[in-house]
N, C-alpha and C positions, 0 to 999 in steps of 0.2 A: 502493500500498497504506499503512493506516495506521496509526500504533501509537499507545496512550492519550492520549499528548502531541501526536498530531500528525501529520504527515509521517513516513512510517519511510523512505522512498523520497524523496530532493526530488529528482533529476535523473537520465536516464539518458541513456548515450549509445552507439546501438548502431555496432558495425562488423565485419568479419569476422572470423567465429566466436567473438563477446565483446559485453558488454555491460558499462560501466564505471556504477557507480551512486557517484551522490552521497548518502549516508545521514543522517540523525538519529541515529543510533545504530548504530554502525560494526555490535560485536559482536555486538549483534539481528539487523541486516540478516545477516550468517554464519551464524547460526542459521537464521531464519524466510526468508528468499527464498529459497534451494533447491527449502524445502517447498510454495514458493507455485505455483512456478515448476512442477516436477513435476504436482500436480497441476491444473495447466495443460494438463498434457502435454508439457512439455517436458522434455527431457533436460538433466541438468544435471553437466558433467565437475570439473568444479570450483570452488570457490570461493574465493579468498584475497584479503588485503587487501593492496594493493598502494603505498598513502603513508597511512603509518603518523600525520602533521603533519594528514592530511586526515581527513573519514571517505568516506575512495573506499573499494570495493572491485570484484573483476574478476568476471565470471561466463565463465567458458568453456562455449562449448552445443555439445552433440552432438547427431549427428541419430538419430533412430529408426529401428529397422530391424535 
């Protein structure tokens, strides 16, 4: 996912039920990532910042159905 200044999401770690994102701009990621995932057919249950000292965000994924 790209922003005007480069990559918005720098790294993604997938684990059971969610994703951890390292972002270039945490606030923008909190706003934009759920929309991009939804447009890709991935339901997002919640998105929250989990580490205020880093540019990390956590996404909890839910199954469609």
